[in-house]
C-alpha positions as CSV (number, residue, x, y, z in Angstrom):
1,M,0.0,0.0,0.0
2,T,1.2,3.4,-0.8
3,G,0.2,7.0,-0.5
4,N,-1.6,8.8,2.3
5,Q,-3.4,5.7,3.5
6,E,-5.4,5.0,6.6
7,I,-7.4,2.0,5.4
8,S,-6.4,-1.6,4.9
9,D,-6.8,-3.3,1.6
10,N,-9.5,-5.6,2.9
11,A,-11.4,-2.6,4.3
12,F,-11.1,-0.8,1.0
13,Y,-12.3,-3.9,-0.9
14,A,-15.4,-4.2,1.4
15,Q,-16.2,-0.5,1.1
16,T,-16.2,-0.6,-2.7
17,Y,-17.4,-4.1,-3.3
18,D,-20.9,-3.2,-4.3
19,Q,-19.7,-0.6,-6.7
20,S,-17.1,-2.8,-8.4
21,V,-18.9,-6.2,-8.6
22,P,-22.1,-6.2,-10.6
23,D,-24.8,-8.9,-10.6
24,W,-24.4,-11.7,-13.1
25,P,-27.2,-11.6,-15.8
26,G,-30.3,-13.2,-14.4
27,E,-28.6,-13.9,-11.0
28,L,-31.0,-12.2,-8.6
29,E,-34.1,-13.6,-10.3
30,F,-32.6,-17.1,-10.1
31,Y,-32.1,-16.9,-6.4
32,K,-35.4,-15.2,-5.8
33,D,-37.2,-18.0,-7.6
34,L,-35.6,-20.6,-5.3
35,A,-36.1,-18.4,-2.2
36,A,-39.8,-18.0,-3.0
37,E,-40.2,-21.8,-2.7
38,V,-38.5,-21.6,0.7
39,K,-40.7,-18.7,1.8
40,A,-43.9,-20.5,0.7
41,K,-43.3,-23.3,3.1
42,G,-42.1,-21.1,5.9
43,G,-38.5,-22.2,5.6
44,S,-35.1,-20.5,5.8
45,L,-32.1,-19.9,3.6
46,L,-28.4,-19.8,4.4
47,E,-26.0,-17.8,2.2
48,I,-22.3,-18.7,2.6
49,A,-19.7,-16.1,1.8
50,C,-22.5,-13.5,1.9
51,G,-19.9,-10.6,1.9
52,T,-21.6,-7.2,1.9
53,G,-25.1,-8.8,1.6
54,R,-25.3,-8.2,-2.1
55,I,-27.7,-11.2,-2.4
56,A,-28.8,-11.8,1.2
57,V,-30.1,-8.4,1.8
58,R,-32.3,-8.4,-1.3
59,L,-33.7,-11.8,-0.6
60,A,-34.5,-10.8,3.0
61,Q,-36.3,-7.7,1.6
62,H,-38.6,-10.1,-0.3
63,G,-39.6,-11.6,3.0
64,V,-37.3,-14.7,3.1
65,N,-35.8,-15.7,6.4
66,V,-32.0,-15.5,5.7
67,V,-28.8,-16.2,7.6
68,G,-25.7,-14.8,6.0
69,L,-22.3,-16.2,6.9
70,D,-18.9,-14.7,6.0
71,L,-15.3,-14.8,7.4
72,S,-14.6,-11.1,6.8
73,A,-15.5,-8.6,9.5
74,N,-15.1,-5.8,7.0
75,M,-17.6,-7.2,4.6
76,L,-20.1,-8.0,7.4
77,A,-19.8,-4.4,8.7
78,V,-21.0,-3.1,5.3
79,A,-23.8,-5.7,5.3
80,R,-25.0,-4.7,8.7
81,E,-25.3,-1.1,7.7
82,K,-27.7,-2.2,4.9
83,C,-29.9,-4.5,7.0
84,K,-30.6,-2.5,10.1
85,D,-34.3,-2.6,9.5
86,L,-34.5,-6.3,8.5
87,S,-35.4,-8.5,11.4
88,N,-35.5,-11.6,9.1
89,L,-31.7,-11.4,8.2
90,R,-29.1,-12.6,10.7
91,L,-25.4,-12.1,9.9
92,V,-22.7,-14.5,11.3
93,Q,-18.9,-14.3,11.2
94,A,-17.5,-17.8,10.6
95,D,-15.3,-20.0,8.5
96,M,-17.2,-21.8,5.7
97,R,-15.1,-24.9,6.4
98,A,-16.0,-25.1,10.1
99,F,-19.3,-23.6,11.4
100,D,-22.1,-24.7,13.6
101,L,-25.3,-22.6,13.6
102,G,-27.3,-25.0,15.6
103,R,-30.1,-25.3,13.1
104,Q,-30.9,-26.5,9.6
105,F,-32.0,-24.7,6.4
106,D,-34.1,-25.5,3.4
107,L,-31.7,-23.9,0.9
108,V,-28.0,-23.1,1.0
109,I,-26.4,-20.9,-1.7
110,I,-22.8,-20.0,-2.4
111,P,-22.9,-17.2,-5.0
112,G,-20.1,-15.4,-6.8
113,H,-17.5,-18.3,-7.2
114,S,-16.8,-18.1,-3.5
115,F,-16.5,-21.8,-3.1
116,Q,-13.4,-21.6,-5.2
117,N,-11.6,-20.2,-2.2
118,M,-11.6,-23.8,-1.1
119,N,-8.1,-24.6,-2.5
120,T,-7.6,-28.2,-1.2
121,P,-9.7,-31.4,-1.2
122,R,-9.9,-31.2,2.6
123,D,-11.2,-27.6,2.4
124,Q,-13.8,-28.6,-0.1
125,A,-14.9,-31.7,1.9
126,D,-15.0,-29.8,5.2
127,C,-17.1,-27.0,3.7
128,L,-19.6,-29.4,2.0
129,T,-19.9,-31.6,5.1
130,C,-20.8,-28.5,7.2
131,I,-23.4,-27.6,4.6
132,K,-24.9,-31.0,4.6
133,H,-25.3,-31.0,8.3
134,H,-27.1,-27.7,8.1
135,L,-29.6,-28.8,5.4
136,V,-32.9,-30.4,6.1
137,P,-33.5,-33.8,4.4
138,G,-34.2,-32.9,0.7
139,G,-32.8,-29.4,1.2
140,K,-30.9,-27.9,-1.7
141,L,-27.4,-26.5,-2.3
142,V,-26.6,-24.1,-5.1
143,L,-23.0,-23.6,-6.1
144,H,-22.1,-20.8,-8.6
145,L,-18.7,-21.6,-10.1
146,D,-16.5,-20.2,-12.8
147,Y,-16.3,-22.4,-15.9
148,P,-12.5,-22.9,-16.6
149,D,-11.3,-21.2,-19.8
150,F,-8.4,-23.4,-21.0
151,A,-7.0,-20.8,-23.4
152,W,-7.0,-18.1,-20.8
153,L,-5.5,-20.3,-18.0
154,G,-2.9,-21.5,-20.4
155,G,-1.9,-18.0,-21.2
156,L,-1.4,-17.3,-17.5
157,T,1.4,-19.9,-17.4
158,Q,3.2,-18.0,-20.1
159,D,3.7,-14.3,-21.0
160,K,0.4,-13.1,-19.5
161,G,1.1,-14.5,-16.1
162,G,1.6,-11.8,-13.5
163,V,1.0,-8.9,-15.9
164,F,-1.4,-6.2,-14.5
165,E,-4.2,-5.4,-16.9
166,E,-6.8,-2.6,-16.7
167,G,-10.0,-3.6,-15.0
168,E,-13.2,-1.8,-14.1
169,K,-13.7,1.8,-13.1
170,F,-16.2,2.9,-10.4
171,R,-16.9,5.7,-8.1
172,H,-15.8,5.4,-4.4
173,P,-19.0,5.5,-2.3
174,K,-17.4,7.6,0.5
175,T,-14.9,9.9,-1.3
176,G,-16.7,10.3,-4.6
177,N,-13.4,9.8,-6.5
178,I,-13.1,7.5,-9.5
179,V,-11.2,4.3,-8.8
180,Q,-9.4,2.4,-11.5
181,A,-8.8,-1.3,-10.8
182,W,-5.9,-3.3,-12.2
183,R,-5.5,-7.1,-12.0
184,A,-2.7,-9.6,-12.4
185,W,-3.3,-13.3,-12.6
186,W,-1.1,-16.4,-12.3
187,F,-2.0,-20.1,-12.8
188,E,-0.3,-23.1,-11.3
189,T,-1.2,-26.1,-13.3
190,S,-0.1,-28.7,-10.8
191,T,-2.6,-27.5,-8.2
192,Q,-5.2,-25.9,-10.5
193,T,-4.7,-22.7,-8.7
194,A,-5.5,-19.3,-10.3
195,T,-4.1,-16.5,-8.2
196,C,-5.3,-12.9,-8.5
197,Q,-3.7,-9.7,-7.3
198,T,-5.7,-6.4,-7.4
199,R,-4.4,-2.9,-7.4
200,W,-6.7,0.1,-7.0
201,E,-5.8,3.7,-7.9
202,E,-8.1,6.3,-6.5
203,L,-8.0,9.4,-8.9
204,D,-8.6,13.1,-8.3
205,D,-10.5,15.3,-10.8
206,Q,-7.4,15.6,-12.9
207,G,-6.9,11.9,-13.1
208,N,-3.9,11.8,-10.8
209,A,-3.6,9.0,-8.3
210,V,-4.2,10.2,-4.8
211,R,-4.1,6.8,-3.2
212,T,-2.9,3.4,-4.4
213,I,-4.0,0.2,-2.6
214,V,-2.6,-3.3,-3.4
215,K,-4.6,-6.3,-2.2
216,D,-2.8,-9.4,-1.1
217,P,-2.8,-12.2,-3.7
218,V,-6.0,-14.3,-3.6
219,P,-5.7,-18.0,-4.7
220,M,-8.7,-19.6,-6.3
221,H,-9.2,-23.2,-7.3
222,A,-10.0,-23.7,-11.0
223,I,-12.6,-26.4,-10.6
224,F,-13.8,-28.8,-13.4
225,P,-17.2,-30.3,-13.9
226,F,-16.3,-34.0,-13.2
227,E,-14.4,-32.8,-10.0
228,V,-17.6,-31.1,-8.8
229,E,-19.8,-34.1,-9.5
230,H,-17.3,-36.4,-7.7
231,M,-16.9,-34.3,-4.5
232,L,-20.7,-33.7,-4.2
233,A,-21.2,-37.5,-4.4
234,Q,-18.5,-38.2,-1.9
235,V,-20.1,-36.0,0.7
236,G,-23.5,-37.3,0.1
237,F,-25.3,-34.9,-2.3
238,S,-27.4,-35.8,-5.3
239,V,-27.0,-33.6,-8.3
240,E,-30.4,-32.3,-9.5
241,A,-29.3,-29.9,-12.3
242,V,-26.3,-28.3,-13.9
243,Y,-26.7,-25.0,-15.7
244,G,-24.4,-22.9,-17.8
245,D,-26.0,-19.6,-16.7
246,F,-28.7,-18.1,-14.4
247,F,-31.3,-18.6,-17.2
248,R,-31.1,-22.3,-16.7
249,N,-29.5,-23.0,-20.1
250,P,-27.6,-26.3,-20.4
251,L,-23.9,-26.3,-19.6
252,T,-21.9,-26.2,-22.9
253,D,-18.4,-25.4,-24.0
254,K,-19.4,-21.8,-24.4
255,S,-21.2,-21.3,-21.1
256,P,-20.1,-18.3,-19.0
257,G,-20.3,-20.2,-15.8
258,M,-21.5,-23.3,-13.9
259,L,-24.5,-23.6,-11.6
260,W,-24.8,-26.8,-9.7
261,V,-28.1,-27.6,-7.9
262,A,-27.8,-30.6,-5.5
263,S,-30.0,-32.1,-2.9
264,N,-29.4,-33.5,0.6
265,S,-31.0,-36.8,-0.3
266,A,-28.1,-39.3,0.2
267,K,-26.6,-40.6,3.4
268,L,-23.3,-38.9,4.5
269,A,-20.4,-40.9,3.1
């Protein structure tokens, strides 16, 4: 971090998350449809890695009973500011690999590729096992995952690896300044790990950087379809559907992402 700085990279990320990360096309309606089924039977929903409440708050505003879980105190602080008047939304700070909420849910969702922060088989198994214990029999799990792009990942092992490229621009919600994001990616083939580092430059009216913040590198597991199917089966989930987008189109080679819908209908392995 450089410049006149009084904020950590994680706090800056939390403050600006809602401005820098848009919804995926059709995303909110997809989750609202599933949540409506939960609401109709008087059930409840758990969002894991809820962050600033981008999804959880809006589902709660539609009358769904929601619990949002996240590891980041900075993210949850932003979420709490947005849900002060929502008695049907509870926020919990916990690790998605090891949590015990003392209750079960009808639906668990992990939006925004957050499950890919589980970078080892043990991380994945621990997270899914916790989820299974928190789902009612027949309850559903939805995983939103990136669909690996072989050409892009291959480029990251060569000349594009570690090179900062221009990302999105957005307005800082507190200072009003324009923020320019830059990102560099690396890919480690042996572990299927894509690592991202973000640099933000906050600009004044003349376009000069008044503050530069560099986020610590974030490793994310590049997960492939058969791998998802295998790990869900090992923990005891039954796959109900696999979509290539939030409009429920089939998964194809050109799909922008992966949506896995699984049910808690099998015995724990």
